[in-house]
GULUM-309272 format. One record per residue (C-alpha): x negated, y, z; residue number from 1. Coordinates in nm, 3 decimals, padded with zeros to 5 digits. Each point is the difference from the previous one (the first is absolute). Last residue first. Layout:
N
        px        py        pz     k
         X         Y         Z   NUM
...
This chain:
662
        px        py        pz     k
   -00.076    00.218    00.903   662
    00.234    00.346    00.089   661
   -00.178    00.325   -00.026   660
    00.176    00.289    00.245   659
    00.086    00.331   -00.149   658
   -00.074    00.347    00.161   657
   -00.305    00.022    00.151   656
   -00.063    00.363    00.062   655
   -00.227    00.238   -00.133   654
    00.021    00.388    00.233   653
    00.245    00.209   -00.174   652
    00.008    00.255   -00.258   651
   -00.021   -00.285   -00.295   650
   -00.026    00.072   -00.360   649
    00.023   -00.290   -00.236   648
   -00.034    00.023   -00.387   647
    00.018   -00.247   -00.299   646
   -00.171    00.081   -00.306   645
    00.135   -00.132   -00.337   644
   -00.182   -00.006   -00.329   643
   -00.316   -00.187    00.128   642
    00.098   -00.323   -00.189   641
    00.355   -00.017    00.121   640
   -00.007   -00.315    00.220   639
   -00.378    00.066    00.120   638
    00.102    00.359    00.100   637
    00.269   -00.128    00.155   636
   -00.199   -00.256    00.196   635
   -00.240    00.259    00.097   634
    00.220    00.234    00.158   633
    00.221   -00.286    00.135   632
   -00.263   -00.172    00.214   631
   -00.187    00.313    00.144   630
    00.339    00.167    00.087   629
    00.127   -00.328    00.182   628
   -00.311   -00.005    00.227   627
    00.049    00.378    00.072   626
    00.346   -00.035    00.150   625
   -00.115   -00.355    00.166   624
    00.054   -00.367   -00.065   623
   -00.057   -00.268    00.262   622
   -00.136   -00.320    00.000   621
   -00.369    00.096    00.026   620
   -00.122   -00.113   -00.326   619
   -00.141    00.340   -00.032   618
    00.152    00.122   -00.352   617
    00.361   -00.158    00.104   616
    00.158    00.171   -00.286   615
   -00.001   -00.323   -00.226   614
    00.255   -00.156    00.208   613
    00.022   -00.380   -00.127   612
    00.303   -00.108   -00.148   611
    00.214   -00.285    00.086   610
    00.300    00.223    00.066   609
   -00.139    00.349   -00.050   608
   -00.307    00.187    00.080   607
   -00.042    00.341    00.143   606
   -00.252    00.114   -00.290   605
    00.134   -00.205   -00.251   604
    00.310    00.185    00.063   603
   -00.126    00.329    00.006   602
   -00.195   -00.048   -00.312   601
    00.332   -00.130   -00.193   600
    00.181    00.310    00.147   599
   -00.278    00.229   -00.169   598
   -00.025   -00.186   -00.302   597
    00.355    00.022   -00.088   596
    00.161   -00.339    00.022   595
    00.004   -00.323   -00.178   594
   -00.347    00.003   -00.067   593
   -00.015   -00.126   -00.327   592
    00.331    00.194   -00.105   591
   -00.165    00.317    00.094   590
    00.057    00.327    00.206   589
   -00.218    00.312    00.001   588
   -00.006    00.299    00.180   587
   -00.049    00.334   -00.194   586
   -00.280    00.232    00.093   585
    00.110    00.366    00.061   584
   -00.210    00.033    00.354   583
   -00.103   -00.328    00.147   582
    00.197   -00.349   -00.030   581
    00.201   -00.248    00.201   580
    00.023    00.225    00.311   579
   -00.076   -00.106    00.356   578
    00.088    00.227    00.282   577
   -00.104   -00.041    00.368   576
    00.260    00.295    00.187   575
   -00.131    00.199    00.261   574
    00.232    00.272   -00.028   573
   -00.224    00.292    00.117   572
   -00.300   -00.177   -00.149   571
    00.113    00.043   -00.354   570
    00.069   -00.347   -00.133   569
    00.371    00.080   -00.157   568
   -00.128    00.349   -00.147   567
   -00.343   -00.101   -00.120   566
    00.207   -00.300   -00.176   565
    00.290    00.214   -00.175   564
   -00.293    00.230   -00.113   563
   -00.187   -00.285   -00.180   562
    00.279   -00.158   -00.165   561
   -00.024    00.234   -00.315   560
    00.294   -00.122   -00.204   559
   -00.087    00.047   -00.341   558
   -00.152   -00.336   -00.026   557
    00.166   -00.060   -00.367   556
    00.184    00.305   -00.067   555
   -00.139    00.082   -00.382   554
    00.078   -00.343   -00.055   553
    00.374    00.008    00.053   552
    00.189    00.001    00.334   551
    00.293   -00.152   -00.126   550
   -00.189   -00.314   -00.069   549
   -00.140   -00.016    00.346   548
   -00.336    00.069    00.168   547
   -00.036   -00.132    00.312   546
   -00.191    00.161    00.270   545
    00.251   -00.130    00.301   544
   -00.190   -00.271    00.222   543
   -00.017    00.226    00.321   542
   -00.073   -00.220    00.289   541
    00.075    00.185    00.370   540
   -00.160   -00.105    00.307   539
    00.148    00.096    00.328   538
   -00.122   -00.057    00.358   537
    00.313    00.015    00.219   536
    00.224    00.296    00.152   535
    00.118    00.073   -00.393   534
    00.066    00.373   -00.021   533
   -00.278    00.079   -00.221   532
    00.140   -00.254   -00.246   531
    00.330    00.181   -00.019   530
   -00.181    00.361   -00.048   529
   -00.237   -00.151   -00.269   528
    00.247   -00.172   -00.221   527
    00.248    00.301    00.047   526
   -00.292    00.217   -00.136   525
   -00.084   -00.241   -00.304   524
    00.357   -00.014   -00.144   523
    00.235   -00.304   -00.016   522
    00.192    00.061   -00.315   521
    00.362    00.106   -00.099   520
    00.016    00.372    00.129   519
   -00.309    00.157   -00.055   518
   -00.095   -00.216   -00.290   517
    00.328    00.101   -00.232   516
   -00.111   -00.016   -00.330   515
   -00.183   -00.343    00.075   514
    00.310   -00.135    00.121   513
   -00.016   -00.264    00.251   512
    00.189   -00.315    00.058   511
   -00.266   -00.250    00.031   510
   -00.205    00.217    00.251   509
   -00.265    00.208   -00.184   508
   -00.263    00.122    00.257   507
   -00.071    00.377   -00.019   506
   -00.279    00.209    00.046   505
   -00.046    00.383   -00.010   504
   -00.233    00.146   -00.236   503
    00.200    00.334   -00.014   502
    00.113   -00.094   -00.358   501
    00.124   -00.324    00.056   500
   -00.224   -00.340    00.151   499
    00.135   -00.336   -00.130   498
   -00.041   -00.386    00.171   497
    00.144   -00.282   -00.166   496
    00.008   -00.337    00.174   495
   -00.158   -00.156    00.273   494
    00.030    00.141    00.376   493
   -00.092   -00.175    00.333   492
    00.050    00.147    00.338   491
   -00.162   -00.181    00.281   490
    00.066    00.033    00.378   489
   -00.226   -00.133    00.262   488
    00.141   -00.059    00.376   487
   -00.152    00.101    00.325   486
    00.109    00.378    00.011   485
    00.363   -00.142   -00.069   484
    00.168   -00.090   -00.371   483
    00.380   -00.037   -00.048   482
    00.165    00.357   -00.019   481
   -00.246    00.146   -00.231   480
   -00.011   -00.348   -00.220   479
    00.405    00.025   -00.003   478
   -00.007    00.364   -00.123   477
   -00.270   -00.103   -00.259   476
    00.254   -00.281   -00.117   475
    00.281    00.273   -00.012   474
   -00.204    00.234   -00.239   473
   -00.076   -00.287   -00.208   472
    00.383   -00.119   -00.014   471
    00.099    00.343   -00.111   470
   -00.275    00.046   -00.246   469
    00.130   -00.335   -00.190   468
   -00.249   -00.318    00.031   467
    00.263   -00.271    00.022   466
    00.021   -00.006   -00.364   465
   -00.356   -00.062   -00.067   464
   -00.139   -00.116    00.312   463
    00.014    00.116    00.372   462
   -00.148   -00.202    00.251   461
    00.064    00.086    00.396   460
   -00.256   -00.170    00.198   459
   -00.021   -00.152    00.353   458
   -00.339   -00.168    00.060   457
   -00.008   -00.177    00.367   456
   -00.261   -00.070    00.253   455
   -00.241    00.149   -00.184   454
   -00.386   -00.043    00.015   453
    00.073   -00.337   -00.128   452
    00.321   -00.161    00.044   451
    00.174    00.166   -00.264   450
   -00.263    00.111   -00.253   449
    00.123   -00.235   -00.263   448
    00.324    00.261   -00.028   447
   -00.270    00.281   -00.156   446
   -00.073   -00.258   -00.308   445
    00.374   -00.016   -00.070   444
    00.073    00.397    00.065   443
   -00.305    00.014   -00.300   442
    00.125   -00.209   -00.229   441
    00.359    00.135    00.013   440
   -00.115    00.332   -00.034   439
   -00.260   -00.098   -00.290   438
    00.310   -00.162   -00.155   437
    00.175    00.320   -00.003   436
   -00.280    00.183   -00.170   435
   -00.094   -00.334   -00.249   434
    00.143    00.132   -00.329   433
    00.097    00.371   -00.023   432
    00.279    00.151   -00.174   431
   -00.005    00.407   -00.004   430
    00.214    00.056   -00.334   429
    00.262   -00.204    00.126   428
    00.105    00.266    00.268   427
    00.178   -00.213    00.226   426
   -00.337   -00.147    00.085   425
   -00.063   -00.354   -00.013   424
   -00.377   -00.016    00.143   423
    00.049    00.103    00.367   422
   -00.161   -00.085    00.301   421
    00.046    00.131    00.359   420
   -00.147   -00.178    00.331   419
    00.095    00.162    00.335   418
   -00.216   -00.160    00.242   417
   -00.009   -00.110    00.393   416
   -00.281   -00.178    00.156   415
    00.065   -00.103    00.355   414
   -00.247    00.059    00.259   413
   -00.131   -00.320    00.228   412
    00.155    00.037    00.362   411
   -00.257    00.035    00.300   410
    00.107    00.378   -00.004   409
    00.378   -00.065    00.115   408
   -00.047   -00.106    00.361   407
   -00.312    00.274    00.094   406
   -00.358   -00.130   -00.090   405
   -00.267   -00.050    00.240   404
   -00.325    00.190   -00.158   403
   -00.057    00.216    00.329   402
   -00.219    00.319   -00.089   401
   -00.315   -00.008   -00.183   400
    00.160    00.136   -00.380   399
   -00.291    00.161   -00.177   398
    00.122    00.339   -00.181   397
   -00.042    00.125   -00.331   396
    00.046    00.375   -00.045   395
    00.201    00.178   -00.288   394
    00.116    00.340   -00.111   393
    00.239   -00.014   -00.286   392
   -00.004    00.293   -00.242   391
    00.245    00.225    00.052   390
    00.346    00.009   -00.168   389
    00.195    00.267   -00.170   388
    00.336   -00.037   -00.093   387
    00.119    00.173    00.309   386
   -00.292    00.052    00.227   385
   -00.104   -00.343    00.109   384
   -00.285   -00.127    00.221   383
   -00.164   -00.322   -00.020   382
   -00.150   -00.217    00.281   381
   -00.186   -00.358   -00.064   380
   -00.095   -00.269    00.250   379
   -00.198   -00.298   -00.145   378
    00.072   -00.298    00.219   377
   -00.178   -00.290    00.216   376
    00.260   -00.186    00.183   375
    00.267    00.050    00.248   374
    00.237    00.195   -00.208   373
    00.007    00.376    00.073   372
    00.244    00.279    00.141   371
   -00.074    00.408   -00.033   370
    00.022    00.211    00.294   369
   -00.072    00.346   -00.159   368
   -00.278    00.288    00.085   367
   -00.065    00.326   -00.188   366
   -00.242    00.253   -00.074   365
    00.060    00.297   -00.223   364
   -00.218    00.131   -00.301   363
    00.114    00.336   -00.095   362
    00.267    00.061   -00.277   361
    00.324   -00.114    00.211   360
    00.318   -00.073   -00.096   359
    00.094   -00.277    00.222   358
   -00.085   -00.070    00.372   357
    00.065   -00.344    00.172   356
   -00.012   -00.187   -00.308   355
    00.307   -00.209   -00.054   354
   -00.115   -00.378   -00.046   353
    00.073   -00.205   -00.273   352
    00.000   -00.387    00.053   351
   -00.221   -00.291   -00.138   350
   -00.067    00.057   -00.394   349
   -00.256   -00.252   -00.132   348
   -00.377    00.042   -00.040   347
   -00.066   -00.268    00.280   346
    00.178    00.209    00.256   345
    00.126    00.322   -00.133   344
    00.155    00.273    00.212   343
    00.155    00.312   -00.103   342
   -00.027    00.347    00.068   341
    00.332    00.199   -00.068   340
    00.122    00.329   -00.138   339
   -00.317    00.215   -00.016   338
    00.124    00.366   -00.083   337
   -00.200    00.142   -00.295   336
   -00.277    00.264    00.136   335
   -00.215   -00.086   -00.308   334
   -00.295   -00.174    00.152   333
    00.280   -00.188    00.264   332
   -00.253   -00.157    00.274   331
    00.008   -00.289    00.214   330
   -00.257   -00.146    00.242   329
    00.073   -00.349    00.151   328
    00.017   -00.160    00.332   327
    00.155   -00.352    00.032   326
    00.113   -00.135    00.317   325
    00.015   -00.386    00.001   324
    00.312   -00.216    00.086   323
   -00.069   -00.361   -00.077   322
   -00.320    00.009    00.224   321
   -00.344   -00.138   -00.018   320
   -00.162    00.224   -00.258   319
   -00.349   -00.004   -00.162   318
   -00.170    00.243   -00.229   317
   -00.126   -00.009   -00.350   316
    00.120    00.355   -00.104   315
    00.065    00.161    00.303   314
    00.333   -00.001    00.209   313
    00.008    00.332   -00.019   312
   -00.061    00.282   -00.233   311
    00.226   -00.087   -00.284   310
   -00.015    00.229   -00.271   309
    00.297    00.171   -00.172   308
   -00.013    00.304   -00.255   307
    00.357    00.096   -00.163   306
    00.101    00.007   -00.344   305
   -00.078    00.290   -00.219   304
    00.255    00.245   -00.158   303
   -00.141    00.353    00.004   302
   -00.358   -00.120   -00.095   301
    00.093   -00.147   -00.326   300
    00.109    00.342   -00.117   299
    00.382   -00.010   -00.122   298
   -00.039    00.006   -00.386   297
    00.267   -00.274   -00.082   296
    00.098   -00.014   -00.351   295
    00.362   -00.062   -00.056   294
    00.059   -00.406   -00.126   293
    00.253   -00.118   -00.299   292
   -00.259   -00.284   -00.029   291
   -00.070    00.080   -00.377   290
   -00.012    00.364    00.075   289
   -00.231   -00.043    00.326   288
   -00.245   -00.192   -00.217   287
   -00.013    00.240   -00.267   286
   -00.061    00.288    00.216   285
   -00.249   -00.175    00.239   284
   -00.203   -00.124   -00.335   283
    00.027    00.356   -00.135   282
   -00.172    00.135    00.353   281
   -00.283   -00.280   -00.029   280
   -00.108    00.065   -00.345   279
   -00.119   -00.225   -00.224   278
    00.376   -00.084   -00.098   277
   -00.015   -00.372   -00.089   276
   -00.324   -00.061    00.250   275
    00.198    00.174    00.264   274
    00.347   -00.206   -00.068   273
   -00.111   -00.281    00.149   272
   -00.061    00.199    00.318   271
    00.281    00.167    00.019   270
    00.200   -00.333   -00.022   269
   -00.194   -00.160    00.265   268
    00.114    00.241    00.238   267
   -00.049   -00.102    00.364   266
   -00.052    00.345    00.098   265
    00.317    00.128    00.162   264
    00.135   -00.296    00.203   263
   -00.344   -00.152    00.027   262
   -00.162    00.277    00.201   261
   -00.106   -00.246    00.305   260
   -00.096   -00.284   -00.281   259
   -00.255    00.248   -00.119   258
   -00.179   -00.042    00.320   257
   -00.015    00.313    00.222   256
   -00.325    00.149    00.134   255
   -00.026    00.280    00.238   254
   -00.265    00.236    00.002   253
   -00.233    00.069    00.313   252
   -00.220    00.304    00.019   251
    00.309    00.177    00.151   250
    00.127    00.341   -00.047   249
    00.224   -00.048   -00.306   248
    00.002   -00.375   -00.064   247
   -00.110   -00.131   -00.323   246
    00.262   -00.253   -00.159   245
   -00.175   -00.331   -00.161   244
    00.244   -00.176   -00.201   243
   -00.079   -00.376   -00.029   242
   -00.132   -00.260   -00.236   241
   -00.030   -00.381    00.038   240
    00.315    00.006    00.209   239
    00.221   -00.010   -00.332   238
   -00.151   -00.311   -00.145   237
    00.157   -00.286    00.180   236
    00.184   -00.070   -00.350   235
   -00.150    00.218   -00.234   234
   -00.001    00.352   -00.002   233
    00.197    00.315   -00.207   232
   -00.062    00.343    00.142   231
    00.105    00.354   -00.013   230
   -00.287    00.174    00.226   229
   -00.015    00.337   -00.177   228
   -00.301   -00.062   -00.183   227
    00.149   -00.324   -00.145   226
    00.007   -00.337    00.167   225
   -00.122   -00.347   -00.075   224
   -00.042   -00.288    00.282   223
   -00.164   -00.325    00.043   222
   -00.030   -00.335    00.184   221
   -00.268   -00.194   -00.138   220
   -00.039   -00.163    00.342   219
   -00.391    00.080    00.126   218
   -00.047    00.237   -00.281   217
    00.284    00.256    00.080   216
    00.056    00.137   -00.337   215
    00.027    00.386   -00.045   214
    00.175    00.176   -00.327   213
    00.039    00.370   -00.067   212
    00.191    00.166   -00.230   211
    00.020    00.313   -00.209   210
   -00.295    00.199    00.085   209
   -00.057    00.317   -00.209   208
   -00.296   -00.001   -00.236   207
    00.111    00.290   -00.234   206
    00.102   -00.164   -00.332   205
   -00.133   -00.350    00.080   204
    00.249   -00.082    00.268   203
   -00.183   -00.208    00.303   202
    00.100   -00.329    00.134   201
   -00.143   -00.106    00.309   200
   -00.146   -00.346    00.128   199
   -00.076    00.009    00.364   198
   -00.294   -00.155    00.206   197
   -00.129    00.298    00.145   196
   -00.269    00.009   -00.239   195
    00.265    00.095   -00.300   194
    00.040   -00.208   -00.261   193
    00.128    00.249   -00.325   192
    00.306   -00.036   -00.237   191
   -00.017    00.242   -00.264   190
    00.318    00.080   -00.187   189
    00.156    00.132   -00.285   188
   -00.257   -00.121   -00.265   187
    00.214   -00.262   -00.158   186
   -00.261   -00.272    00.028   185
   -00.032    00.099    00.397   184
   -00.307    00.144    00.143   183
   -00.208   -00.162    00.217   182
   -00.178    00.074    00.350   181
   -00.289   -00.087    00.211   180
   -00.123   -00.008    00.370   179
    00.166    00.330    00.081   178
   -00.133    00.280    00.220   177
    00.107    00.355   -00.029   176
    00.299   -00.057   -00.133   175
    00.215    00.280   -00.208   174
   -00.306    00.247    00.007   173
    00.060    00.312   -00.240   172
   -00.260    00.111   -00.255   171
   -00.036    00.309   -00.182   170
   -00.223   -00.079   -00.309   169
    00.196    00.227   -00.264   168
    00.203   -00.220   -00.157   167
    00.104   -00.173    00.319   166
   -00.167   -00.267    00.227   165
    00.215   -00.224    00.218   164
   -00.140   -00.176    00.265   163
   -00.071   -00.355    00.146   162
   -00.280   -00.014    00.223   161
   -00.274   -00.338    00.011   160
   -00.050   -00.256    00.138   159
   -00.205   -00.290   -00.125   158
   -00.300    00.186   -00.084   157
    00.017    00.225    00.335   156
    00.089    00.354   -00.084   155
   -00.164    00.303   -00.142   154
    00.230    00.282   -00.068   153
    00.153    00.058   -00.334   152
   -00.157    00.170   -00.300   151
   -00.046    00.338   -00.128   150
   -00.167    00.139   -00.320   149
    00.336    00.079   -00.206   148
    00.117   -00.355    00.097   147
   -00.248   -00.270    00.094   146
    00.166   -00.296    00.057   145
    00.037   -00.140    00.345   144
   -00.247   -00.098    00.249   143
    00.086   -00.354    00.113   142
    00.283    00.034   -00.273   141
    00.362    00.005    00.084   140
    00.133    00.205   -00.237   139
    00.330    00.173   -00.089   138
    00.080    00.227   -00.289   137
    00.112    00.360   -00.073   136
    00.122    00.156   -00.332   135
    00.364    00.016    00.106   134
    00.099   -00.279   -00.269   133
   -00.229   -00.245    00.202   132
   -00.330   -00.154   -00.074   131
   -00.087   -00.290    00.200   130
   -00.396   -00.013    00.058   129
   -00.262   -00.280    00.024   128
   -00.332    00.061    00.190   127
   -00.031   -00.369    00.099   126
   -00.212   -00.102    00.235   125
    00.257   -00.166    00.257   124
    00.329   -00.028   -00.191   123
    00.176    00.254   -00.229   122
    00.137   -00.260   -00.231   121
    00.227   -00.022   -00.266   120
    00.291   -00.257    00.062   119
   -00.021   -00.370   -00.013   118
    00.252   -00.223   -00.187   117
    00.088   -00.281    00.196   116
   -00.175   -00.338    00.096   115
    00.082   -00.165    00.353   114
   -00.237    00.147    00.292   113
   -00.195   -00.252    00.238   112
    00.094   -00.187    00.251   111
    00.324    00.184    00.028   110
    00.195    00.172    00.251   109
    00.371    00.081   -00.074   108
    00.165    00.346    00.059   107
    00.370    00.065   -00.095   106
    00.253    00.286   -00.025   105
    00.076   -00.130   -00.348   104
   -00.039    00.307   -00.171   103
   -00.319    00.096    00.199   102
   -00.154   -00.334   -00.116   101
   -00.343   -00.007    00.237   100
   -00.250   -00.277   -00.038    99
   -00.256   -00.019    00.254    98
   -00.338   -00.138   -00.067    97
   -00.189   -00.228    00.206    96
   -00.392   -00.074   -00.114    95
   -00.011    00.335   -00.072    94
   -00.375    00.069    00.147    93
    00.101    00.220    00.280    92
    00.338   -00.165    00.106    91
    00.355    00.051   -00.087    90
   -00.049    00.124   -00.399    89
    00.237    00.184   -00.163    88
    00.271   -00.057   -00.254    87
    00.268    00.240   -00.142    86
    00.336   -00.024   -00.140    85
    00.201    00.297   -00.052    84
   -00.229    00.246   -00.140    83
    00.107   -00.003   -00.329    82
   -00.218   -00.183   -00.219    81
   -00.081   -00.224    00.269    80
   -00.306    00.088    00.255    79
   -00.331   -00.256    00.104    78
   -00.208    00.062    00.240    77
   -00.195   -00.361    00.018    76
   -00.269    00.134   -00.206    75
   -00.091    00.274    00.277    74
   -00.102   -00.285    00.221    73
   -00.220    00.260    00.193    72
    00.135   -00.016    00.344    71
    00.393    00.031    00.026    70
    00.050   -00.106    00.372    69
    00.386    00.015    00.060    68
    00.106    00.092    00.346    67
    00.107   -00.144    00.320    66
    00.293    00.177    00.184    65
   -00.151    00.114    00.347    64
    00.092    00.360   -00.063    63
    00.297    00.026   -00.242    62
   -00.033    00.117   -00.394    61
    00.092    00.335   -00.018    60
    00.332    00.236   -00.013    59
   -00.052    00.347    00.108    58
    00.201    00.248    00.237    57
    00.015    00.355    00.147    56
   -00.308    00.121   -00.175    55
   -00.300    00.077    00.230    54
   -00.192   -00.269   -00.135    53
   -00.105    00.232   -00.284    52
   -00.242    00.226    00.258    51
    00.067    00.334    00.113    50
   -00.049   -00.152    00.388    49
    00.189    00.232    00.275    48
    00.340   -00.195    00.034    47
   -00.186   -00.298    00.046    46
   -00.235   -00.291   -00.224    45
   -00.144   -00.308    00.081    44
   -00.299   -00.072    00.230    43
   -00.342    00.041   -00.183    42
    00.070   -00.245   -00.247    41
    00.279    00.186   -00.121    40
   -00.164    00.301   -00.019    39
   -00.265   -00.148   -00.195    38
    00.256   -00.144   -00.243    37
    00.135    00.339   -00.043    36
   -00.319    00.166   -00.066    35
   -00.077   -00.269   -00.260    34
    00.306    00.060   -00.185    33
   -00.045    00.404    00.021    32
   -00.371   -00.055   -00.137    31
    00.157   -00.233   -00.325    30
    00.271    00.253   -00.088    29
    00.342   -00.087    00.123    28
    00.237   -00.003   -00.275    27
    00.201   -00.326    00.034    26
    00.225    00.141    00.294    25
    00.238   -00.219    00.113    24
   -00.142   -00.320   -00.041    23
   -00.332    00.090    00.093    22
    00.102   -00.015    00.377    21
   -00.022   -00.384   -00.086    20
   -00.351    00.012   -00.122    19
   -00.049    00.166    00.360    18
    00.163   -00.294    00.144    17
   -00.194   -00.238   -00.152    16
   -00.334    00.174    00.137    15
    00.136   -00.037    00.377    14
    00.084   -00.359   -00.076    13
   -00.365   -00.038   -00.056    12
   -00.145   -00.133   -00.331    11
    00.143   -00.141   -00.305    10
   -00.299   -00.117   -00.232     9
   -00.241    00.072   -00.282     8
   -00.283   -00.233    00.050     7
   -00.326    00.205    00.121     6
    00.174    00.178    00.269     5
    00.089    00.364   -00.019     4
   -00.180    00.299    00.212     3
    00.210    00.351   -00.026     2
   -00.080    00.244   -00.243     1
């Protein structure tokens, strides 16, 4: 048995990857699991090894993500009757507790757990068992209960194996090391806290794993995924988990953040179905049937994105010339043609360059000339194979050349915006009170920025009857044609947002028909494509998760905003995205505020005529993207009594975006 620390905690990334390997094969014997770990620690796997890591691809927490330390605070580990809500400690002594509401796709952090019914416990030191209909049971006892004279292997007092034991005393190890576990009140599930920092749901009838949850302790972003890799995540949470794809004949595996395979595996609908069906295969069938989709059985390693890395210049290096040579290594693991290599400057797309060679499987070194501004920058490269996009390779460069400005570079940027709000819909059942006013008030706050950081502010404001789908599309075209690389472009949408059976997001224009969303509403794909094409820095504000009269109580918050935020703010798009709420929460508006909570916080943060800008946290006279996020998050929670949680995802370096007027 390998050594464990006194406190049950996540260990090295190598360990986490092996736990991930178990996702595709939960029947490892303890000796096989230990042998697999040793092989990974000795240098990974190759075509000669027979360890479980030889499987082509597995999902696991990404190396570098800071995992939770569960510690001894077993009383803080609580599960609801049906297993759709749980609480678990985020530190050794349980002083901070995460509250994960599965059905709302929402994680909050509490100083102490709120009261709700506790389930039967099989935590440290207990010898409780959970019978099932097949005459076997699960146990996490340090030694295990005696069955027909047999006991489990010895283990540390605060970490133990989870196994099934049948009526004849035969055992099967489900997890060699768990910190503690609990059974749901309905007896269907055991939820275990693993020592790799994950929480996992097991079916009690046979111990099969159904779901895994990982929370990054640095920023509370999370991801939940099935054994086959279908996932749902918080905004910004996609890159906390990754696919490990072993390379035949190589000791080094490839790692692809979940976002790289978003198109296929981002399926919150499947994840939500798993705890209903208690079977991943049935969950996939039910979700695909509802969405009218067919199952994709293509092996993961047959459609992988390209891999690109920058060889020169090095990270932190100095440059003196506006035109520099960039050497990079390019590889297509699946042998798919590489269409383009794109340049990103400070996270925003700059231009595409055709690779010198396409369709190669081996590594190839290429060189391209890239133009830089005369300032410190973050240079990024990404490669595309059709819809597949590589992870962005980045280096930070220090400018040590001339700082003399060219003729047009001394000008201040301009602020452009498309500001939309709909309260009075043609569909009378969708009426809101303050969405149109939100748009007008936010536009007024932006106009006050003229003469500060921006030499001018130009806005297209569409409220109520003006906000037709055609007018919104034409305004986005105007925005694309107007902005330059020096400017800042803003898109603000207030009103109703809905998702269809395929989890596609739609913003409802004043003339949208809920029965014909594809033809009458602004879809999330179009919004992402339009904002990505903007030459400027881009900020998107979404205040769209309202529940209307026609949606009914059961549909309140039914639109999951997380997937849209992740799509807009992915590294290849570079869009800073603010959303009024998280997961399936409902955005709130109130007469006492005169706005929606989100927009009220925005306006207070930026300042209005005669009103101090509250988001200038450091008192430096400017408001950065991060400072605005901090203010809005705390203020909205204050306004709504903690029932609404705004989010911001920023795939680009932080930058000043607003000026504070005295």
